[in-house]
PQR file of N, CA, C, O and H, with PARSE charges and radii, in Angstrom:
ATOM      1  N   ARG A   1       0.833  -1.205   0.000 -0.4000 1.5000
ATOM      2  CA  ARG A   1       0.000   0.000   0.000 -0.0000 2.0000
ATOM      3  C   ARG A   1       0.870   1.257   0.000  0.5500 1.7000
ATOM      4  O   ARG A   1       2.036   1.236   0.394 -0.5500 1.4000
ATOM      5  N   ASP A   2       0.273   2.326  -0.445 -0.4000 1.5000
ATOM      6  CA  ASP A   2       1.022   3.590  -0.381 -0.0000 2.0000
ATOM      7  C   ASP A   2       1.098   4.075   1.062  0.5500 1.7000
ATOM      8  O   ASP A   2       0.186   3.828   1.850 -0.5500 1.4000
ATOM      9  H   ASP A   2      -0.674   2.344  -0.765  0.4000 1.0000
ATOM     10  N   GLY A   3       2.180   4.763   1.409 -0.4000 1.5000
ATOM     11  CA  GLY A   3       2.268   5.401   2.728 -0.0000 2.0000
ATOM     12  C   GLY A   3       1.326   6.605   2.805  0.5500 1.7000
ATOM     13  O   GLY A   3       0.809   7.080   1.793 -0.5500 1.4000
ATOM     14  H   GLY A   3       2.921   4.964   0.769  0.4000 1.0000
ATOM     15  N   TYR A   4       1.121   7.082   4.029 -0.4000 1.5000
ATOM     16  CA  TYR A   4       0.328   8.300   4.216 -0.0000 2.0000
ATOM     17  C   TYR A   4       1.112   9.490   3.696  0.5500 1.7000
ATOM     18  O   TYR A   4       2.343   9.476   3.730 -0.5500 1.4000
ATOM     19  H   TYR A   4       1.541   6.697   4.851  0.4000 1.0000
ATOM     20  N   PRO A   5       0.413  10.542   3.206 -0.5600 1.5000
ATOM     21  CA  PRO A   5       1.155  11.752   2.826  0.2800 2.0000
ATOM     22  C   PRO A   5       1.697  12.462   4.070  0.5500 1.7000
ATOM     23  O   PRO A   5       1.147  12.328   5.163 -0.5500 1.4000
ATOM     24  N   GLY A   6       2.779  13.217   3.887 -0.4000 1.5000
ATOM     25  CA  GLY A   6       3.327  13.993   5.002 -0.0000 2.0000
ATOM     26  C   GLY A   6       2.370  15.103   5.425  0.5500 1.7000
ATOM     27  O   GLY A   6       1.463  15.476   4.681 -0.5500 1.4000
ATOM     28  H   GLY A   6       3.227  13.326   3.000  0.4000 1.0000
ATOM     29  N   LEU A   7       2.583  15.612   6.609 -0.4000 1.5000
ATOM     30  CA  LEU A   7       1.782  16.728   7.090 -0.0000 2.0000
ATOM     31  C   LEU A   7       2.206  18.018   6.389  0.5500 1.7000
ATOM     32  O   LEU A   7       3.326  18.131   5.890 -0.5500 1.4000
ATOM     33  H   LEU A   7       3.319  15.308   7.213  0.4000 1.0000
ATOM     34  N   ARG A   8       1.310  18.966   6.361 -0.4000 1.5000
ATOM     35  CA  ARG A   8       1.582  20.245   5.708 -0.0000 2.0000
ATOM     36  C   ARG A   8       2.553  21.064   6.546  0.5500 1.7000
ATOM     37  O   ARG A   8       2.484  21.041   7.775 -0.5500 1.4000
ATOM     38  H   ARG A   8       0.400  18.874   6.766  0.4000 1.0000
ATOM     39  N   GLY A   9       3.460  21.790   5.894 -0.4000 1.5000
ATOM     40  CA  GLY A   9       4.346  22.710   6.624 -0.0000 2.0000
ATOM     41  C   GLY A   9       3.531  23.795   7.340  0.5500 1.7000
ATOM     42  O   GLY A   9       2.437  24.151   6.902 -0.5500 1.4000
ATOM     43  H   GLY A   9       3.517  21.810   4.896  0.4000 1.0000
ATOM     44  N   GLU A  10       4.069  24.306   8.428 -0.4000 1.5000
ATOM     45  CA  GLU A  10       3.364  25.351   9.170 -0.0000 2.0000
ATOM     46  C   GLU A  10       3.465  26.683   8.436  0.5500 1.7000
ATOM     47  O   GLU A  10       4.338  26.877   7.589 -0.5500 1.4000
ATOM     48  H   GLU A  10       4.958  24.017   8.784  0.4000 1.0000
ATOM     49  N   ARG A  11       2.571  27.582   8.769 -0.4000 1.5000
ATOM     50  CA  ARG A  11       2.551  28.903   8.177 -0.0000 2.0000
ATOM     51  C   ARG A  11       3.765  29.709   8.608  0.5500 1.7000
ATOM     52  O   ARG A  11       4.203  29.609   9.754 -0.5500 1.4000
ATOM     53  H   ARG A  11       1.862  27.425   9.457  0.4000 1.0000
ATOM     54  N   GLY A  12       4.315  30.514   7.690 -0.4000 1.5000
ATOM     55  CA  GLY A  12       5.360  31.478   8.099 -0.0000 2.0000
ATOM     56  C   GLY A  12       4.774  32.526   9.050  0.5500 1.7000
ATOM     57  O   GLY A  12       3.579  32.819   9.002 -0.5500 1.4000
ATOM     58  H   GLY A  12       3.959  30.595   6.759  0.4000 1.0000
ATOM     59  N   LEU A  13       5.603  33.072   9.890 -0.4000 1.5000
ATOM     60  CA  LEU A  13       5.159  34.108  10.818 -0.0000 2.0000
ATOM     61  C   LEU A  13       4.970  35.426  10.073  0.5500 1.7000
ATOM     62  O   LEU A  13       5.495  35.620   8.977 -0.5500 1.4000
ATOM     63  H   LEU A  13       6.573  32.834   9.929  0.4000 1.0000
ATOM     64  N   SER A  14       4.198  36.340  10.703 -0.4000 1.5000
ATOM     65  CA  SER A  14       3.964  37.652  10.096 -0.0000 2.0000
ATOM     66  C   SER A  14       5.262  38.444   9.995  0.5500 1.7000
ATOM     67  O   SER A  14       6.145  38.317  10.842 -0.5500 1.4000
ATOM     68  H   SER A  14       3.772  36.182  11.594  0.4000 1.0000
ATOM     69  N   GLY A  15       5.367  39.258   8.952 -0.4000 1.5000
ATOM     70  CA  GLY A  15       6.473  40.221   8.891 -0.0000 2.0000
ATOM     71  C   GLY A  15       6.302  41.290   9.977  0.5500 1.7000
ATOM     72  O   GLY A  15       5.190  41.568  10.424 -0.5500 1.4000
ATOM     73  H   GLY A  15       4.649  39.361   8.263  0.4000 1.0000
ATOM     74  N   ILE A  16       7.419  41.875  10.384 -0.4000 1.5000
ATOM     75  CA  ILE A  16       7.391  42.970  11.363 -0.0000 2.0000
ATOM     76  C   ILE A  16       6.888  44.230  10.658  0.5500 1.7000
ATOM     77  O   ILE A  16       7.273  44.477   9.515 -0.5500 1.4000
ATOM     78  H   ILE A  16       8.323  41.649  10.021  0.4000 1.0000
ATOM     79  N   PRO A  17       6.040  45.034  11.306 -0.5600 1.5000
ATOM     80  CA  PRO A  17       5.494  46.201  10.605  0.2800 2.0000
ATOM     81  C   PRO A  17       6.572  47.231  10.257  0.5500 1.7000
ATOM     82  O   PRO A  17       7.568  47.356  10.969 -0.5500 1.4000
ATOM     83  N   GLY A  18       6.369  47.964   9.165 -0.4000 1.5000
ATOM     84  CA  GLY A  18       7.249  49.087   8.842 -0.0000 2.0000
ATOM     85  C   GLY A  18       7.077  50.211   9.869  0.5500 1.7000
ATOM     86  O   GLY A  18       6.018  50.348  10.480 -0.5500 1.4000
ATOM     87  H   GLY A  18       5.559  47.863   8.587  0.4000 1.0000
ATOM     88  N   LYS A  19       8.136  51.016  10.050 -0.4000 1.5000
ATOM     89  CA  LYS A  19       8.085  52.030  11.100 -0.0000 2.0000
ATOM     90  C   LYS A  19       7.072  53.117  10.776  0.5500 1.7000
ATOM     91  O   LYS A  19       6.165  53.354  11.573 -0.5500 1.4000
ATOM     92  H   LYS A  19       8.997  50.905   9.553  0.4000 1.0000
ATOM     93  N   THR A  20       7.190  53.769   9.662 -0.4000 1.5000
ATOM     94  CA  THR A  20       6.148  54.692   9.237 -0.0000 2.0000
ATOM     95  C   THR A  20       6.089  54.537   7.744  0.5500 1.7000
ATOM     96  O   THR A  20       6.601  55.404   7.036 -0.5500 1.4000
ATOM     97  H   THR A  20       7.927  53.577   9.014  0.4000 1.0000
ATOM     98  N   GLY A  21       5.514  53.518   7.235 -0.4000 1.5000
ATOM     99  CA  GLY A  21       5.609  53.474   5.794 -0.0000 2.0000
ATOM    100  C   GLY A  21       4.718  52.470   5.148  0.5500 1.7000
ATOM    101  O   GLY A  21       3.604  52.188   5.588 -0.5500 1.4000
ATOM    102  H   GLY A  21       5.098  52.813   7.810  0.4000 1.0000
ATOM    103  N   ARG A  22       5.264  51.935   4.066 -0.4000 1.5000
ATOM    104  CA  ARG A  22       4.483  51.043   3.205 -0.0000 2.0000
ATOM    105  C   ARG A  22       4.189  49.746   3.937  0.5500 1.7000
ATOM    106  O   ARG A  22       4.773  49.443   4.977 -0.5500 1.4000
ATOM    107  H   ARG A  22       6.169  52.164   3.708  0.4000 1.0000
ATOM    108  N   ALA A  23       3.278  49.003   3.368 -0.4000 1.5000
ATOM    109  CA  ALA A  23       2.969  47.678   3.921 -0.0000 2.0000
ATOM    110  C   ALA A  23       4.210  46.795   3.871  0.5500 1.7000
ATOM    111  O   ALA A  23       5.059  46.954   2.993 -0.5500 1.4000
ATOM    112  H   ALA A  23       2.804  49.249   2.522  0.4000 1.0000
ATOM    113  N   GLY A  24       4.309  45.867   4.815 -0.4000 1.5000
ATOM    114  CA  GLY A  24       5.418  44.915   4.781 -0.0000 2.0000
ATOM    115  C   GLY A  24       5.362  44.058   3.518  0.5500 1.7000
ATOM    116  O   GLY A  24       4.307  43.884   2.908 -0.5500 1.4000
ATOM    117  H   GLY A  24       3.619  45.738   5.528  0.4000 1.0000
ATOM    118  N   PHE A  25       6.518  43.534   3.146 -0.4000 1.5000
ATOM    119  CA  PHE A  25       6.566  42.602   2.019 -0.0000 2.0000
ATOM    120  C   PHE A  25       5.849  41.319   2.394  0.5500 1.7000
ATOM    121  O   PHE A  25       5.747  40.998   3.578 -0.5500 1.4000
ATOM    122  H   PHE A  25       7.375  43.676   3.641  0.4000 1.0000
ATOM    123  N   PRO A  26       5.350  40.577   1.410 -0.5600 1.5000
ATOM    124  CA  PRO A  26       4.728  39.295   1.735  0.2800 2.0000
ATOM    125  C   PRO A  26       5.770  38.301   2.239  0.5500 1.7000
ATOM    126  O   PRO A  26       6.953  38.404   1.913 -0.5500 1.4000
ATOM    127  N   GLY A  27       5.320  37.348   3.031 -0.4000 1.5000
ATOM    128  CA  GLY A  27       6.241  36.312   3.521 -0.0000 2.0000
ATOM    129  C   GLY A  27       6.739  35.438   2.370  0.5500 1.7000
ATOM    130  O   GLY A  27       6.117  35.348   1.312 -0.5500 1.4000
ATOM    131  H   GLY A  27       4.360  37.264   3.296  0.4000 1.0000
ATOM    132  N   ASN A  28       7.859  34.814   2.611 -0.4000 1.5000
ATOM    133  CA  ASN A  28       8.360  33.819   1.657 -0.0000 2.0000
ATOM    134  C   ASN A  28       7.446  32.588   1.665  0.5500 1.7000
ATOM    135  O   ASN A  28       6.743  32.329   2.642 -0.5500 1.4000
ATOM    136  H   ASN A  28       8.364  34.888   3.471  0.4000 1.0000
ATOM    137  N   GLN A  29       7.469  31.851   0.581 -0.4000 1.5000
ATOM    138  CA  GLN A  29       6.771  30.571   0.561 -0.0000 2.0000
ATOM    139  C   GLN A  29       7.403  29.622   1.574  0.5500 1.7000
ATOM    140  O   GLN A  29       8.618  29.639   1.772 -0.5500 1.4000
ATOM    141  H   GLN A  29       8.040  32.062  -0.213  0.4000 1.0000
ATOM    142  N   GLY A  30       6.587  28.803   2.209 -0.4000 1.5000
ATOM    143  CA  GLY A  30       7.162  27.766   3.073 -0.0000 2.0000
ATOM    144  C   GLY A  30       7.973  26.769   2.239  0.5500 1.7000
ATOM    145  O   GLY A  30       7.675  26.522   1.070 -0.5500 1.4000
ATOM    146  H   GLY A  30       5.600  28.789   2.049  0.4000 1.0000
ATOM    147  N   PHE A  31       9.002  26.206   2.871 -0.4000 1.5000
ATOM    148  CA  PHE A  31       9.761  25.161   2.194 -0.0000 2.0000
ATOM    149  C   PHE A  31       8.905  23.916   2.032  0.5500 1.7000
ATOM    150  O   PHE A  31       7.947  23.719   2.780 -0.5500 1.4000
ATOM    151  H   PHE A  31       9.243  26.407   3.821  0.4000 1.0000
ATOM    152  N   LYS A  32       9.239  23.086   1.074 -0.4000 1.5000
ATOM    153  CA  LYS A  32       8.571  21.795   0.962 -0.0000 2.0000
ATOM    154  C   LYS A  32       9.084  20.865   2.050  0.5500 1.7000
ATOM    155  O   LYS A  32      10.288  20.785   2.295 -0.5500 1.4000
ATOM    156  H   LYS A  32      10.017  23.245   0.467  0.4000 1.0000
ATOM    157  N   GLY A  33       8.174  20.172   2.693 -0.4000 1.5000
ATOM    158  CA  GLY A  33       8.596  19.115   3.622 -0.0000 2.0000
ATOM    159  C   GLY A  33       9.103  17.911   2.841  0.5500 1.7000
ATOM    160  O   GLY A  33       8.798  17.751   1.659 -0.5500 1.4000
ATOM    161  H   GLY A  33       7.196  20.237   2.494  0.4000 1.0000
ATOM    162  N   ASN A  34       9.869  17.076   3.504 -0.4000 1.5000
ATOM    163  CA  ASN A  34      10.344  15.849   2.860 -0.0000 2.0000
ATOM    164  C   ASN A  34       9.143  14.943   2.639  0.5500 1.7000
ATOM    165  O   ASN A  34       8.536  14.485   3.608 -0.5500 1.4000
ATOM    166  H   ASN A  34      10.117  17.206   4.464  0.4000 1.0000
ATOM    167  N   ALA A  35       8.801  14.683   1.439 -0.4000 1.5000
ATOM    168  CA  ALA A  35       7.693  13.824   1.056 -0.0000 2.0000
ATOM    169  C   ALA A  35       6.363  14.335   1.599  0.5500 1.7000
ATOM    170  O   ALA A  35       5.323  13.723   1.356 -0.5500 1.4000
ATOM    171  H   ALA A  35       9.294  15.055   0.652  0.4000 1.0000
ATOM    172  N   GLY A  36       6.381  15.465   2.340 -0.4000 1.5000
ATOM    173  CA  GLY A  36       5.133  16.061   2.818 -0.0000 2.0000
ATOM    174  C   GLY A  36       4.617  17.058   1.790  0.5500 1.7000
ATOM    175  O   GLY A  36       5.227  17.264   0.741 -0.5500 1.4000
ATOM    176  H   GLY A  36       7.226  15.963   2.537  0.4000 1.0000
ATOM    177  N   LEU A  37       3.492  17.667   2.107 -0.4000 1.5000
ATOM    178  CA  LEU A  37       2.938  18.692   1.236 -0.0000 2.0000
ATOM    179  C   LEU A  37       3.709  19.990   1.444  0.5500 1.7000
ATOM    180  O   LEU A  37       4.344  20.156   2.485 -0.5500 1.4000
ATOM    181  H   LEU A  37       2.997  17.500   2.959  0.4000 1.0000
ATOM    182  N   PRO A  38       3.675  20.926   0.476 -0.5600 1.5000
ATOM    183  CA  PRO A  38       4.440  22.161   0.638  0.2800 2.0000
ATOM    184  C   PRO A  38       3.893  23.003   1.796  0.5500 1.7000
ATOM    185  O   PRO A  38       2.714  22.930   2.141 -0.5500 1.4000
ATOM    186  N   GLY A  39       4.783  23.797   2.378 -0.4000 1.5000
ATOM    187  CA  GLY A  39       4.357  24.729   3.429 -0.0000 2.0000
ATOM    188  C   GLY A  39       3.378  25.766   2.873  0.5500 1.7000
ATOM    189  O   GLY A  39       3.384  26.086   1.685 -0.5500 1.4000
ATOM    190  H   GLY A  39       5.741  23.856   2.098  0.4000 1.0000
ATOM    191  N   ARG A  40       2.546  26.273   3.767 -0.4000 1.5000
ATOM    192  CA  ARG A  40       1.664  27.362   3.365 -0.0000 2.0000
ATOM    193  C   ARG A  40       2.476  28.638   3.215  0.5500 1.7000
ATOM    194  O   ARG A  40       3.539  28.754   3.824 -0.5500 1.4000
ATOM    195  H   ARG A  40       2.541  26.014   4.733  0.4000 1.0000
ATOM    196  N   PRO A  41       2.008  29.607   2.417 -0.5600 1.5000
ATOM    197  CA  PRO A  41       2.779  30.839   2.267  0.2800 2.0000
ATOM    198  C   PRO A  41       2.820  31.626   3.569  0.5500 1.7000
ATOM    199  O   PRO A  41       1.910  31.525   4.392 -0.5500 1.4000
ATOM    200  N   GLY A  42       3.882  32.414   3.756 -0.4000 1.5000
ATOM    201  CA  GLY A  42       3.970  33.282   4.932 -0.0000 2.0000
ATOM    202  C   GLY A  42       2.873  34.340   4.904  0.5500 1.7000
ATOM    203  O   GLY A  42       2.394  34.734   3.841 -0.5500 1.4000
ATOM    204  H   GLY A  42       4.622  32.496   3.088  0.4000 1.0000
ATOM    205  N   VAL A  43       2.488  34.788   6.090 -0.4000 1.5000
ATOM    206  CA  VAL A  43       1.495  35.851   6.208 -0.0000 2.0000
ATOM    207  C   VAL A  43       2.155  37.174   5.828  0.5500 1.7000
ATOM    208  O   VAL A  43       3.346  37.362   6.076 -0.5500 1.4000
ATOM    209  H   VAL A  43       2.877  34.468   6.953  0.4000 1.0000
ATOM    210  N   LYS A  44       1.397  38.090   5.230 -0.4000 1.5000
ATOM    211  CA  LYS A  44       1.965  39.374   4.841 -0.0000 2.0000
ATOM    212  C   LYS A  44       2.319  40.206   6.067  0.5500 1.7000
ATOM    213  O   LYS A  44       1.672  40.099   7.110 -0.5500 1.4000
ATOM    214  H   LYS A  44       0.429  37.937   5.029  0.4000 1.0000
ATOM    215  N   GLY A  45       3.341  41.026   5.935 -0.4000 1.5000
ATOM    216  CA  GLY A  45       3.677  41.982   6.999 -0.0000 2.0000
ATOM    217  C   GLY A  45       2.532  42.967   7.221  0.5500 1.7000
ATOM    218  O   GLY A  45       1.763  43.269   6.308 -0.5500 1.4000
ATOM    219  H   GLY A  45       3.866  41.112   5.088  0.4000 1.0000
ATOM    220  N   ILE A  46       2.438  43.454   8.447 -0.4000 1.5000
ATOM    221  CA  ILE A  46       1.396  44.427   8.799 -0.0000 2.0000
ATOM    222  C   ILE A  46       1.798  45.785   8.228  0.5500 1.7000
ATOM    223  O   ILE A  46       2.984  46.117   8.245 -0.5500 1.4000
ATOM    224  H   ILE A  46       3.062  43.208   9.189  0.4000 1.0000
ATOM    225  N   PRO A  47       0.846  46.588   7.720 -0.5600 1.5000
ATOM    226  CA  PRO A  47       1.220  47.881   7.157  0.2800 2.0000
ATOM    227  C   PRO A  47       1.792  48.821   8.219  0.5500 1.7000
ATOM    228  O   PRO A  47       1.491  48.690   9.405 -0.5500 1.4000
ATOM    229  N   GLY A  48       2.624  49.774   7.774 -0.4000 1.5000
ATOM    230  CA  GLY A  48       3.145  50.799   8.686 -0.0000 2.0000
ATOM    231  C   GLY A  48       2.054  51.766   9.140  0.5500 1.7000
ATOM    232  O   GLY A  48       0.949  51.769   8.599 -0.5500 1.4000
ATOM    233  H   GLY A  48       2.868  49.881   6.810  0.4000 1.0000
ATOM    234  N   ASP A  49       2.378  52.587  10.140 -0.4000 1.5000
ATOM    235  CA  ASP A  49       1.382  53.446  10.780 -0.0000 2.0000
ATOM    236  C   ASP A  49       0.925  54.588   9.883  0.5500 1.7000
ATOM    237  O   ASP A  49      -0.278  54.753   9.682 -0.5500 1.4000
ATOM    238  H   ASP A  49       3.276  52.585  10.580  0.4000 1.0000
ATOM    239  N   SER A  50       1.836  55.377   9.339 -0.4000 1.5000
ATOM    240  CA  SER A  50       1.410  56.600   8.676 -0.0000 2.0000
ATOM    241  C   SER A  50       1.705  56.531   7.184  0.5500 1.7000
ATOM    242  O   SER A  50       2.300  55.566   6.703 -0.5500 1.4000
ATOM    243  H   SER A  50       2.813  55.243   9.502  0.4000 1.0000
ATOM    244  N   ALA A  51       1.291  57.543   6.470 -0.4000 1.5000
ATOM    245  CA  ALA A  51       1.451  57.569   5.021 -0.0000 2.0000
ATOM    246  C   ALA A  51       2.864  57.946   4.598  0.5500 1.7000
ATOM    247  O   ALA A  51       3.208  57.786   3.427 -0.5500 1.4000
ATOM    248  H   ALA A  51       0.807  58.327   6.860  0.4000 1.0000
ATOM    249  N   ASP A  52       3.698  58.444   5.516 -0.4000 1.5000
ATOM    250  CA  ASP A  52       5.080  58.763   5.139 -0.0000 2.0000
ATOM    251  C   ASP A  52       5.802  57.506   4.702  0.5500 1.7000
ATOM    252  O   ASP A  52       5.666  56.457   5.333 -0.5500 1.4000
ATOM    253  H   ASP A  52       3.419  58.574   6.468  0.4000 1.0000
ATOM    254  N   ARG A  53       6.563  57.602   3.632 -0.4000 1.5000
ATOM    255  CA  ARG A  53       7.306  56.423   3.186 -0.0000 2.0000
ATOM    256  C   ARG A  53       8.554  56.296   4.032  0.5500 1.7000
ATOM    257  O   ARG A  53       9.302  57.255   4.224 -0.5500 1.4000
ATOM    258  H   ARG A  53       6.672  58.454   3.120  0.4000 1.0000
ATOM    259  N   ASN A  54       8.759  55.101   4.527 -0.4000 1.5000
ATOM    260  CA  ASN A  54       9.943  54.912   5.341 -0.0000 2.0000
ATOM    261  C   ASN A  54      10.357  53.460   5.214  0.5500 1.7000
ATOM    262  O   ASN A  54      10.379  52.922   4.107 -0.5500 1.4000
ATOM    263  H   ASN A  54       8.152  54.323   4.371  0.4000 1.0000
ATOM    264  N   THR A  55      10.683  52.821   6.306 -0.4000 1.5000
ATOM    265  CA  THR A  55      11.197  51.463   6.245 -0.0000 2.0000
ATOM    266  C   THR A  55      10.093  50.496   5.869  0.5500 1.7000
ATOM    267  O   THR A  55       9.030  50.523   6.489 -0.5500 1.4000
ATOM    268  H   THR A  55      10.665  53.258   7.206  0.4000 1.0000
ATOM    269  N   PRO A  56      10.303  49.639   4.875 -0.5600 1.5000
ATOM    270  CA  PRO A  56       9.306  48.600   4.607  0.2800 2.0000
ATOM    271  C   PRO A  56       9.316  47.553   5.711  0.5500 1.7000
ATOM    272  O   PRO A  56      10.324  47.363   6.390 -0.5500 1.4000
ATOM    273  N   GLY A  57       8.192  46.879   5.883 -0.4000 1.5000
ATOM    274  CA  GLY A  57       8.164  45.761   6.839 -0.0000 2.0000
ATOM    275  C   GLY A  57       9.106  44.642   6.385  0.5500 1.7000
ATOM    276  O   GLY A  57       9.431  44.521   5.204 -0.5500 1.4000
ATOM    277  H   GLY A  57       7.373  47.033   5.332  0.4000 1.0000
ATOM    278  N   GLN A  58       9.534  43.832   7.351 -0.4000 1.5000
ATOM    279  CA  GLN A  58      10.398  42.703   7.004 -0.0000 2.0000
ATOM    280  C   GLN A  58       9.570  41.555   6.456  0.5500 1.7000
ATOM    281  O   GLN A  58       8.356  41.492   6.651 -0.5500 1.4000
ATOM    282  H   GLN A  58       9.271  43.930   8.311  0.4000 1.0000
ATOM    283  N   ARG A  59      10.252  40.645   5.766 -0.4000 1.5000
ATOM    284  CA  ARG A  59       9.559  39.495   5.202 -0.0000 2.0000
ATOM    285  C   ARG A  59       9.084  38.564   6.303  0.5500 1.7000
ATOM    286  O   ARG A  59       9.725  38.438   7.346 -0.5500 1.4000
ATOM    287  H   ARG A  59      11.238  40.695   5.609  0.4000 1.0000
ATOM    288  N   GLY A  60       7.965  37.917   6.061 -0.4000 1.5000
ATOM    289  CA  GLY A  60       7.563  36.845   6.967 -0.0000 2.0000
ATOM    290  C   GLY A  60       8.585  35.702   6.933  0.5500 1.7000
ATOM    291  O   GLY A  60       9.286  35.520   5.938 -0.5500 1.4000
ATOM    292  H   GLY A  60       7.444  38.018   5.213  0.4000 1.0000
ATOM    293  N   GLU A  61       8.662  34.950   8.005 -0.4000 1.5000
ATOM    294  CA  GLU A  61       9.588  33.823   8.036 -0.0000 2.0000
ATOM    295  C   GLU A  61       9.059  32.694   7.167  0.5500 1.7000
ATOM    296  O   GLU A  61       7.870  32.631   6.854 -0.5500 1.4000
ATOM    297  H   GLU A  61       8.092  35.098   8.814  0.4000 1.0000
ATOM    298  N   ASN A  62       9.966  31.807   6.786 -0.4000 1.5000
ATOM    299  CA  ASN A  62       9.565  30.661   5.990 -0.0000 2.0000
ATOM    300  C   ASN A  62       8.652  29.743   6.797  0.5500 1.7000
ATOM    301  O   ASN A  62       8.809  29.618   8.011 -0.5500 1.4000
ATOM    302  H   ASN A  62      10.932  31.859   7.040  0.4000 1.0000
ATOM    303  N   GLY A  63       7.705  29.107   6.127 -0.4000 1.5000
ATOM    304  CA  GLY A  63       6.972  28.030   6.774 -0.0000 2.0000
ATOM    305  C   GLY A  63       7.908  26.873   7.129  0.5500 1.7000
ATOM    306  O   GLY A  63       8.932  26.674   6.474 -0.5500 1.4000
ATOM    307  H   GLY A  63       7.578  29.209   5.140  0.4000 1.0000
ATOM    308  N   ARG A  64       7.558  26.126   8.152 -0.4000 1.5000
ATOM    309  CA  ARG A  64       8.403  24.999   8.537 -0.0000 2.0000
ATOM    310  C   ARG A  64       8.177  23.824   7.599  0.5500 1.7000
ATOM    311  O   ARG A  64       7.151  23.733   6.924 -0.5500 1.4000
ATOM    312  H   ARG A  64       6.727  26.288   8.683  0.4000 1.0000
ATOM    313  N   ASN A  65       9.149  22.933   7.570 -0.4000 1.5000
ATOM    314  CA  ASN A  65       9.034  21.761   6.711 -0.0000 2.0000
ATOM    315  C   ASN A  65       7.854  20.894   7.133  0.5500 1.7000
ATOM    316  O   ASN A  65       7.566  20.768   8.324 -0.5500 1.4000
ATOM    317  H   ASN A  65       9.982  23.007   8.118  0.4000 1.0000
ATOM    318  N   GLY A  66       7.176  20.300   6.162 -0.4000 1.5000
ATOM    319  CA  GLY A  66       6.214  19.264   6.482 -0.0000 2.0000
ATOM    320  C   GLY A  66       6.927  18.014   6.999  0.5500 1.7000
ATOM    321  O   GLY A  66       8.092  17.775   6.679 -0.5500 1.4000
ATOM    322  H   GLY A  66       7.410  20.403   5.195  0.4000 1.0000
ATOM    323  N   MET A  67       6.217  17.222   7.801 -0.4000 1.5000
ATOM    324  CA  MET A  67       6.821  15.988   8.285 -0.0000 2.0000
ATOM    325  C   MET A  67       6.839  14.969   7.156  0.5500 1.7000
ATOM    326  O   MET A  67       5.952  14.988   6.303 -0.5500 1.4000
ATOM    327  H   MET A  67       5.271  17.415   8.061  0.4000 1.0000
ATOM    328  N   PRO A  68       7.837  14.073   7.130 -0.5600 1.5000
ATOM    329  CA  PRO A  68       7.894  13.104   6.043  0.2800 2.0000
ATOM    330  C   PRO A  68       6.708  12.138   6.070  0.5500 1.7000
ATOM    331  O   PRO A  68       6.167  11.845   7.136 -0.5500 1.4000
ATOM    332  N   GLY A  69       6.313  11.648   4.909 -0.4000 1.5000
ATOM    333  CA  GLY A  69       5.257  10.643   4.852 -0.0000 2.0000
ATOM    334  C   GLY A  69       5.709   9.335   5.485  0.5500 1.7000
ATOM    335  O   GLY A  69       6.899   9.022   5.509 -0.5500 1.4000
ATOM    336  H   GLY A  69       6.754  11.885   4.043  0.4000 1.0000
ATOM    337  N   GLN A  70       4.749   8.578   5.995 -0.4000 1.5000
ATOM    338  CA  GLN A  70       5.106   7.280   6.553 -0.0000 2.0000
ATOM    339  C   GLN A  70       5.289   6.272   5.432  0.5500 1.7000
ATOM    340  O   GLN A  70       4.588   6.337   4.422 -0.5500 1.4000
ATOM    341  H   GLN A  70       3.782   8.831   5.976  0.4000 1.0000
ATOM    342  N   PRO A  71       6.226   5.337   5.595 -0.5600 1.5000
ATOM    343  CA  PRO A  71       6.439   4.365   4.529  0.2800 2.0000
ATOM    344  C   PRO A  71       5.233   3.438   4.364  0.5500 1.7000
ATOM    345  O   PRO A  71       4.520   3.149   5.325 -0.5500 1.4000
ATOM    346  N   GLY A  72       5.024   2.990   3.160 -0.4000 1.5000
ATOM    347  CA  GLY A  72       3.928   2.054   2.914 -0.0000 2.0000
ATOM    348  C   GLY A  72       4.203   0.682   3.536  0.5500 1.7000
ATOM    349  O   GLY A  72       5.351   0.303   3.769 -0.5500 1.4000
ATOM    350  H   GLY A  72       5.603   3.225   2.379  0.4000 1.0000
ATOM    351  N   ALA A  73       3.125  -0.042   3.794 -0.4000 1.5000
ATOM    352  CA  ALA A  73       3.291  -1.406   4.321 -0.0000 2.0000
ATOM    353  C   ALA A  73       3.936  -2.290   3.264  0.5500 1.7000
ATOM    354  O   ALA A  73       3.662  -2.138   2.073 -0.5500 1.4000
ATOM    355  H   ALA A  73       2.193   0.266   3.604  0.4000 1.0000
ATOM    356  N   ARG A  74       4.770  -3.191   3.682 -0.4000 1.5000
ATOM    357  CA  ARG A  74       5.446  -4.080   2.707 -0.0000 2.0000
ATOM    358  C   ARG A  74       4.460  -5.109   2.174  0.5500 1.7000
ATOM    359  O   ARG A  74       4.827  -5.945   1.348 -0.5500 1.4000
ATOM    360  H   ARG A  74       4.992  -3.315   4.649  0.4000 1.0000
TER
END
């Protein structure tokens, strides 16, 4: 029989907000887990407070690897 599929990678964390400026960049895509499904995309950074352009938000962290699939029965 086929093994079970791996678990999905966890979501990337939110980007840190910009100090007074544009919205944060979107998070990076999660890495693919070994034989698991790909990680979900990172959450977008929170927008900065005011309309002045300043530091952009940092990127969200990568999603964690999915857990490997279990081997099939022999």
